[in-house]
N, C-alpha and C positions, 0 to 999 in steps of 0.2 A: 504494500499501499503506499501511496507518495501524496505528499500535499503540499501546496505552497503559499506562500505569505502573502500579505497585502503590506501597506505603509502605515505609518504612524502620525501622530500630530503633536505638535507641540502647545505648552500652557504656559499663563502667566506665573512669574515666580510668586511664593506663597510666604506667610510670614514664617513658616518652617524652615525655607531655603535662609532665611533672614537670621534665625537664632540657634538651629540646629548644628551641635559639632560636626567637624569636617568629614566628608566620606573617607575610609580606607583607600589607598593607592590599588588600585584593580587595572588589570590587563585588558586588552581587546582578544579574544581568540585569533590566533595565528598561525595555528600548527593542528596536525592531527593528533587525539588525544583519546583516552579511552578511560572508563571509568566502570564501577560497579553497577550507577543510577546517574541519567542525567535529568536535570530540570531545565524545564523551559518557564522563564519568568523569574525576575528578582525583587518581587516584592513580598510581603510577610509571609504568604504560603510557600513560596519557593525558597526561601531564607531558612523559614523554620523547619522546613523539609531537609534541606540540605546540614543545616544544624544537628537535627537528630538524626540524620544518616551518617555523619562524619563522628559524632559520639558514639555510635553504636558500633565503630570500627570500619564501616563501607567507605568505597572511595565513591568522591560524587561530583558531578561537576554542575555549573550553573550558569546558563547562559541568557543574558539580559539583554534586550533591543536597545536599551537606551541607555541612560547613566541611573544609578539608584534612587527611586522614590519617585522617578517622573510619572508613573502611572496613579493609580488611586491610593498604595498605599502609603505615599508620600506628602498626598493632596487632601486628604480626608478633614474632619473634624477633630480627630482624634479621642473621640470617645470610645472607652472601653465597654462593654454592654451586653451583657451575659443574656441576651434573647434574641430570637430573631423579630424581624419588624411586624409580622402579622400572624404567622402560625404558633399555636399555643401549643405545649405539649402533648394534650390530648390529640391534636391534629394530627402531630406527627407519628404518635403510636399507632392512630388509625390508618395512617395512608401508608407506613412502613412496615407494620407488625409488632408486636408485643417485644420482639428480641432486639432488632435492629433499631427500633422506634426508640425505645428505653435506652438502648445504648446512645443514641446521636443525643437525646435528650439532656444525658448524664454529661455528654460531651459541652452541650451548649450550657449548662449550666454551671459547670467548673471553669468555662472559658476564659473569663476574666481573670480567675484566681490565678487559673496555671500561667497567663500571662504575665501579671505581676511579679508571680514567683519565679518565672523564667528571666525577667530583668533584674531582680535581685541577684541570682546564682549567679549572674555573667556581669555584675555590676555596670549594666547598661544606662549610660546617663542620658536619659528621654524625658525629665522631667515629669516622672512617674507619681502619680496620686491617687492611691486606692480610697477615694473619700465617699464611693457610692455613686450609682446611679439612679436618677429620679425621672418616674413618667407621670407627672401630673394631667388631669383630666381638664380638659377645656371646656366642659358641659357636665351637667347633672347626669345625663344620660351616658355619656363616656364613662362614669363610674363604675358601671359593669366591666368593662374593659380589666380595672386596677382588681376588681373582686376576684373576677375568673383568673387572673394568671396568678395573685397572691393566692388564690386556692390552689391553683393546678401545680405551680414551682412549689409551694409549700410544702405539698402533699411528698414532694420528692425532695425534701431536704435542702432548697435554696434558702440562705437567709433575707426572706422577704418581710416587709410588713405594708398594712393597708394604713394610709393617712387620711385621716377627715382636713377639711378645707382649713383649718386655723394651723395643723400640725402642718400643712404644706406652706401655708403663707411663712410660718417662722423659718421653717427650712430654704425655701427661695427668696424671701424679703418681697415677696408681692402675693396681694389676696385676690390675681387675678384669675387664679384656678379652682375648682372645685374639691379640691382632694386628688389622690391616686395613690401610688406605691412605690417602694422604694427596694433596690437589690444592693447591699451593702459590698458585695464583691467588685462593683463596677469602679470606675473612675475615667482617667482620661491622661493621655501621654501626648511628647510631641512627636507626631506619628515619621515623620522623615529620619527625626533623630533615632528613632527604634528601628525601623529599616536597616540603616547606617549601621548603629550597635550588633543588629543581628548578623549582618554582614561580617563584621567583624570578629564576631564571636565563632560564625561559619569558619571561617578562615584560620583564626586559631587552631579550632578543632581538625583542620584537615581538607577542608573543602576547597575547592577551586571554582572562585566566580570571575566571571569574565565580562565586562559592560561593552556597549556599542556593537554586539553581536549577535544580532536578530536571529531567528531561525527560520532560512528561508526556504527549507525542505525538510520532510522529515520521513525515513523510510525503514519498514522492518525487511531485514535480507539476514540470513544466516543466523537465526534464533538471536541476532541484537538489534536494538534501534541506531541508527545514524542521523544524525543533525549535522545539516550543512549550515554553515553560518558564510559571511562574506569573505573571512579570512582562514576560516580553519573548518574541521569537523570533529564530533563527536561519536565515539562508538560504545553503547551501553547497553548492559543487559535490562534494564528498569527504565523506563520515561516516566516522568511524571510532568503533566503540563498545570500550569500555577499562573494563566496568565487572565483569566477573568472577563472586566468589561473590554480588556484590550488583547482577546484572543483575534488573531487573526486568519489567514485563509489555511494553516497548515491541518487543522483539524475543521473542518466548515460544520460537522454536525454539531460539535459543542458550540462553535462561534453562533450559530443560529438558532440555540436556545435562547439567548440571553439578549437583550435589547440595554445598548448602553445609554443611558442617562446621563445628562451633562447636569453636575450638580457643584451650587456655589458657595463659595465659604468667603468668609471674610472677618478682618479683625479688628477692633477699636484701639484707638490710640491707648497707652497706658493710663487707668483710672485714678483717679484721687483715691486717698488713702479711705476718707470717710464713703465713698461710694464703695470702694470694695468690701466694708464692712457692711452693708447694707444688700450687696447684688451677690445673691450665691454667697451669703455669708459662710456656708460649711464647705464653699470649694467642691460641690457636686458638679458631676457631669449631667444635665438635664434632656429631655427631648419628650416634647407633650403627645396629644391623642391627634392632633390634627394631622388632616393627610397631607396638607400645604404645612408642613412643619415647622414647629417653632422649636429651635435647639440653640445650645450654648452652655458654654464651659469657661471656666476662668484659665488663665497661661501664667508661669511662673513668674512673668514680669508684668502683671497687674491687668492684664487685659481682658475682654471677652473676646472669644471666636464663636461667632454665631455663622448664619448663612440662610438661603434663601432658594426660591425656585422661580423659573421664569417660561412663561411661554414662549418668547422671542427672545434669543440672546443679543440682539441687538443691541450696542451700547451698554452691555447689562450692567460692568463694573458700577458706571456712576448711576444708572438707575437702581440698581441696588441699595445703594447707599443711603439713597432716599428712602425706597419701600423696608426697607428693615430697619434704618432709623426710626421711622414713625411708629413700628411696630414695636421695637425696644421701648420707645417713650410712652406707649400706651402701657404696657407691661410694667415697667419702672419709673415713674416720673423723674426721677434723679437722674435716668439716661437721655431726657429730651435733650437734643442738638450734639450727640454724642457723635464724635469724627471717627472715620473709619480711616486706616493706614495701610492696609492690605485687601485687595479684593483677588481671590482667585478661583478657577475652578478646574474639574475633574470627571472621569465619567466613573459611575455606578452601575454595575452588572444587576440589572432586574430581570426577573422571572415572572411572566403572567399569574401565577400562584404564589408568588413572594417564598418560594421554599428553593435552598439550593439546590443544585446539581451535581451528581456524584455519579462519575462513570468510569468502564474499564474499555478504551477506544479500540485496545488490542491486546495481543499477550503480554503480561507484563507491565502493560501503559497503566497510568491512572489521571484522573482529572476531576475538578473540581469548579463550579463557576455558578454566578447567581448570588452575591453576597447581600443584594437587598438593604444596602446601608447600616449593616451589620459586622461588616468584615474584619474590623479589629480585632476583637477577640478570637472571632471564630476564624477567620486566617491562621492565629499561631498553632491554635491545636489541631485545624485540618492538618496543619504540616507533619505535626507529628504522628498523625494517623497513615497520611500519605508515606511516610518515612517508613513506618512499620511494612505497609502493604510493599513498598518498593523493594523490603527487606527481605521478602518471603514470608510474613506472617498470613497464616490463613486470614482471608478476609472476612471470614464469619463470624470473627473474632475482633472485630474490628469496629469501631462508631462510625463506620462509614456507610451511609443507605444508598448502596450502590442502586443504580436504575438503568434503563436503554435511553440513548439519546432520541428526543422527539423535536427536531426541528421547525420552528415556527413557520406555518404558511404565512407568505407575502411578509418576509423577515424585512426586507428591505423598507418596504410600505412603513410596518410597525416601527423601524429606526426613526424613519422623518417623522410621523404623525405621532411618537411617544410623548411628547413633553403636551399634547393635548388633553392628556390625562389628568393635568393638574386641574381642568375645567373639572372634570367630576370629584377630584379630591373638596375642591372648592366650596362644589354645592352639598357633598356631604357633610363638611365642615359647620354647614349653617343648618344640619339634620341632626335630630337626636337618632344617630345610629351607631352603634356600637360594630 
């Protein structure tokens, strides 16, 4: 089997690029190399996979199409969230069965704690704060979401708590919400710093990581995978595809299951100390129940990182400053007139049912895509499981809910009209639909 790749897009610089520690000095592939496993993609998933494989004694090569963090892993909000965006635990068990479903639920439940433990174990400097993640309800009807999730995650041992309106107001510094829930294992990080730190840890463990080395073609022959880049080739027994929303033509059946949606992030100027004490005073990460999401988290240097969505990206950097600035002022009057220093964007890999896709696209090959805005914690734990698969562990014992690829009909059209889903979200946001 053979596949061809397509191009990639550059994106504006982010706050993270201005504040993260420098990247390790990494080469471009310029030779023929061999390894036990090859990983395509140098984001959270790919680098976690490489780190875990190297720590288990396997030889592993990572090929990254650009520089580290130029995809979604280095350009997101940095919230570490131990849930999916829509499916709840009972939904996943119903879909994947009591065994595979519960294993996957356990992976999600522990994903934030695992990320912070990994950061501590390797001493990764990424401004990690395990202060908890909060989902406030923006209407009385949306409290049903909080009640359902606390019940389902609580039955599975997650440290969750239902919060009434007064408790939520005290937690966030605003009475704009009607209550909600908290998972205390969550928090936030500088995502680009985490990418670079994972790469450094993987290299220290023995992995070889190559940048500016896009996979132009992939072929299975003589019981091995052969990956060709502009300057070299990799021959490996196992392959892991870890490109999510940036998947190109090398595995079209995976690419066509995911709709890349442009997500905008923005950072305020550093806030006065008096403001910091009243807006998210506990330094939690927060994303609420709007479909047109309200989300924010503090940074180490006293900013808020938030963002928004646009139907049309034209002049998005300037338009969002007004839209999100007005929104923040409505939630927190003390933030009226707040100034934004950075606005950037990147693609989120969305699926039609908000559930990740995990596949075996060939012998000893593994792939996942469809983070649906929950990729930070999830990707690191998925990398651990994909590493175990590539090392030969029985897939029936893994927390990976494998399915067959189901490419979306009219995928190209869906990519173009995907932003129109925002109209549906806004309509639902005005109604009591849980």
